[in-house]
C-alpha positions as CSV (number, residue, x, y, z in Angstrom):
1,M,14.2,15.8,21.5
2,R,10.9,14.0,20.7
3,A,11.4,12.1,24.0
4,H,11.9,15.3,25.9
5,H,8.7,16.7,24.4
6,Y,6.8,13.6,25.2
7,L,8.0,13.6,28.8
8,S,7.8,17.3,29.5
9,T,4.4,18.2,28.1
10,T,0.9,17.0,28.5
11,E,-1.9,16.4,25.9
12,P,-2.5,17.9,23.6
13,R,1.1,17.4,22.4
14,V,2.4,18.6,19.1
15,L,3.6,15.0,18.6
16,S,3.0,12.0,20.8
17,D,6.1,9.8,20.3
18,M,5.9,7.3,23.0
19,L,8.7,5.2,21.4
20,A,11.2,8.1,21.4
21,M,12.8,7.6,24.7
22,A,13.3,3.8,24.4
23,L,14.4,4.1,20.7
24,A,17.0,6.7,21.7
25,G,18.4,4.3,24.3
26,L,17.3,6.3,27.3
27,A,16.5,3.9,30.2
28,S,14.3,6.2,32.2
29,P,12.7,9.7,32.2
30,A,15.5,10.8,34.6
31,E,18.1,9.8,32.1
32,G,16.2,11.8,29.5
33,R,16.2,14.8,31.8
34,V,20.0,14.4,32.3
35,Y,20.5,14.4,28.5
36,I,18.5,17.6,28.1
37,E,20.3,19.3,31.0
38,D,23.6,18.3,29.4
39,M,22.5,19.8,26.1
40,T,21.4,22.9,27.9
41,E,24.8,23.3,29.6
42,R,26.5,22.9,26.2
43,V,24.3,25.6,24.7
44,A,24.8,27.8,27.8
45,A,28.5,27.9,27.1
46,F,27.7,30.3,24.3
47,G,25.6,32.6,26.5
48,D,23.4,32.6,29.6
49,R,21.6,29.6,31.0
50,R,18.1,31.0,30.7
51,A,18.7,31.7,27.0
52,A,20.1,28.1,26.6
53,R,16.9,26.7,28.1
54,T,14.9,28.7,25.6
55,V,17.0,27.5,22.7
56,V,16.7,23.8,23.8
57,Q,12.9,24.1,24.3
58,D,12.4,25.9,21.0
59,S,14.6,23.3,19.2
60,T,12.5,20.6,20.7
61,M,9.3,22.2,19.5
62,C,10.8,22.6,16.0
63,V,11.7,18.9,15.8
64,C,8.3,17.8,16.9
65,A,6.4,20.3,14.7
66,R,8.5,19.2,11.7
67,S,7.6,15.6,12.4
68,R,3.9,16.4,12.9
69,I,3.7,18.4,9.7
70,V,5.2,15.5,7.8
71,E,2.6,13.1,9.4
72,D,-0.2,15.5,8.5
73,H,1.0,15.7,4.9
74,L,1.2,11.9,4.9
75,A,-2.4,11.5,6.0
76,A,-3.5,14.0,3.3
77,S,-1.5,12.2,0.6
78,L,-3.0,8.8,1.5
79,A,-6.4,10.2,0.8
80,R,-5.1,11.1,-2.7
81,G,-3.8,7.6,-3.4
82,M,-0.2,7.7,-2.4
83,K,1.3,4.2,-2.2
84,K,4.9,4.7,-1.1
85,L,6.8,6.7,1.4
86,I,10.6,7.3,1.3
87,I,12.2,8.7,4.5
88,L,15.6,10.0,3.7
89,G,18.0,10.3,6.6
90,A,15.5,8.3,8.7
91,G,17.6,8.1,11.8
92,L,15.4,7.3,14.8
93,D,12.1,8.3,13.0
94,S,9.3,6.2,14.4
95,T,6.4,7.1,12.1
96,V,6.1,3.6,10.7
97,Y,5.9,2.1,14.2
98,R,3.6,4.8,15.8
99,C,1.2,5.3,12.9
100,P,0.2,1.9,11.5
101,D,-3.1,3.4,10.5
102,L,-1.2,5.7,8.1
103,T,1.5,3.3,7.0
104,A,0.0,-0.2,6.9
105,Q,-1.2,0.1,3.3
106,M,1.9,1.7,1.9
107,Q,5.3,0.5,0.7
108,M,7.8,2.2,3.1
109,F,11.5,2.9,2.6
110,E,14.0,4.3,5.1
111,V,17.2,5.6,3.6
112,D,20.1,6.2,6.0
113,Y,23.7,5.3,6.9
114,P,24.3,1.6,7.3
115,A,25.5,2.0,10.9
116,T,22.5,4.1,11.9
117,Q,20.2,1.4,10.4
118,V,21.9,-1.4,12.4
119,W,21.7,0.6,15.6
120,K,18.0,1.4,15.0
121,R,17.2,-2.3,14.4
122,E,19.0,-3.2,17.6
123,R,17.1,-0.6,19.6
124,L,13.8,-1.8,18.1
125,A,14.6,-5.4,18.9
126,A,15.6,-4.4,22.5
127,I,12.3,-2.8,23.1
128,G,10.3,-5.5,21.4
129,V,9.1,-3.7,18.3
130,S,9.1,-5.7,15.2
131,I,9.8,-4.3,11.7
132,P,6.7,-4.2,9.5
133,K,6.8,-6.3,6.4
134,N,6.0,-3.3,4.2
135,L,9.2,-1.5,5.4
136,S,12.5,-1.7,3.5
137,T,15.8,-0.1,4.5
138,I,18.2,1.3,1.9
139,S,21.8,2.0,2.9
140,S,23.4,5.2,1.7
141,Y,26.3,7.1,2.9
142,R,24.7,10.4,1.7
143,P,21.0,10.1,2.5
144,W,20.5,13.9,2.7
145,R,22.3,15.1,-0.4
146,R,20.7,16.5,-3.5
147,R,20.9,13.1,-5.1
148,W,18.1,12.0,-2.9
149,Q,15.7,12.5,-5.8
150,R,17.7,10.1,-7.9
151,V,18.0,7.6,-5.0
152,A,14.2,7.8,-4.6
153,Y,13.6,7.2,-8.3
154,E,16.4,4.6,-9.1
155,T,16.4,2.6,-5.9
156,I,12.7,2.1,-5.7
157,K,11.6,1.2,-9.2
158,R,8.2,2.8,-9.3
159,P,5.6,0.8,-11.1
160,S,3.5,4.0,-11.7
161,S,2.2,4.1,-8.1
162,P,2.4,7.6,-6.6
163,G,5.0,8.1,-3.8
164,W,6.1,10.7,-1.4
165,A,9.7,11.4,-0.3
166,C,10.7,13.2,2.8
167,N,13.9,14.1,4.5
168,L,11.9,15.3,7.5
169,T,12.4,18.9,6.4
170,S,11.0,19.1,2.9
171,P,8.4,16.7,1.6
172,M,8.3,16.1,-2.2
173,K,5.7,14.3,-4.3
174,L,7.3,11.8,-6.7
């Protein structure tokens, strides 16, 4: 959906994720449009096509706005001395690759399913994007569960440096 937003809007965009299409495995803008049309058709099965287009467009904006809000919070937290970022259920999140100005001085952790992490690393390698040295991945079969707070505290032994955990829907200061 971030790729769809990037391809279907002009600046100023809510979020400029130029890696989204390649990271998602879409070979071309046409393939991205086919994916969105397919999604629209699946939604249209529950109602009319015009409403389905609105649902897909609104969902796209929600996904992009959510990511933008997280990045805005990240920038503000850096100014207050935050040293770590934990992204729970990281999926194809590309913040660490798109925003080195925000993430270069931090210790970054992406928590997700092992298979998702492997696929993401393969996609990054395929598009020539290297994994930053300050990024660690943590495998978890339940990255979005309530235990995420415990995962954040226990997995990343915090030597008193402030951190921020995010499951891309609800940021939480650690």
